[in-house]
N, C-alpha and C positions, 0 to 999 in steps of 0.2 A: 333666872335664866332657864333652869331645868323645867320649871313649872310652865314657862312660855312654850318650850318645845313640846311638852306633853299636850298642851292646849292645841297647838298647831297640828300635831299628829292626830288628835281627836277630830279636829275640823276636816283634815284631809280624808280621814276614814269616813266621816259622815258624807262629805262631798262625793266620794267614790261610790258609796252606797246609793246615793240619790241618782247618780249617773247610770249605774247598773240597773236600777229600778226603771228609769226612763227608757233605757234600751229595751227592757223586757216589755214595757207598756207599748212601745213602738212595734215590737214584734206581734203582740196581741192584737193591736189595732189593725195591723197589716193583714193578719190572719182573718180577722173579722170581716175585712173587705173582700178578700180573695178566696177564703176558704182555706182549709188545711193544705199545706204544701208538703209533698212527700220529701222526706230527708234523703231519699235515694237520689233525687235529682241534684242535690248538692254534691254528691260524690262522683257523678259522671263527669269525667274530664273532657276536654275538647277533642282529644284523640278518640275517645270512646263514644262520643256523641253520635256519629253516623251509625254505628252498630246499634246503639240504644234506641235511636229514633226508628231504625228499621225494625227492631223488635216490637216497639210500640205500634207501628203501622200494621204489622202482621197480626198482632193481637186484636187490633181494632177491626181488621178485615175478617176476623173470625178464624184465623189460623191458630192452632194450638201450639204454643212453644213450651218446652220443658224448662221450668224454672231452675232446676238443678244444673242443667246444661248452660243456661244463660249465666248463672252465677259462676260456674267453673270457667267459662270463656272470658268473662270480665276479669276474673282473678288471673288467669294464665296469660292473657294477651294484653291486658291494660293495667294490671296490678291493683285492681279495684276489688275490695272485699265487701260484697253484699250477700247476705244470706239467701238461701233458696226460699225461705218463707217470706222474706221481705220482697223478693222479686215476684213471688206468687201473689202476695197481697197487693202489690202495686198493679200488676196486670188485671187482677179482679176488680180493683177500684177504677181502673182506667175504662174497663168495659162498662161497669155500672154507671160511671159518670157520663159516658157517651150515650146512654139510653135516654 
C-alpha cells in the first residue's frame, strides 16, 4: 500500500513538472510571436490605466516625463510599486519601438 502511494506521488510530481514546462513553453512561444512584453503592464490596474496610458501618450508625443515622479504617483495614488528605473526603461523602449 505504502509503495503504491509513493508511486502515485511520484507520478503526480512528474505530471505537475510536465504541466509547468508546458506553461513555460506556451509563454516562450507567445513571446516569440509578439516580442517581449513588459512586466510593468501586468502591474497596471484598471484604476491606474488611464493615468498610465496618458503617460505613454505624452512620452510618444515627445514630452519628457520624470520617471521618479511617475513611480511615486503610481505608488501614492494607486498602490502600485514600479521602480523609477523600470519606468525609465519602459518609456525609452516605447519611444524606440515607435521609431
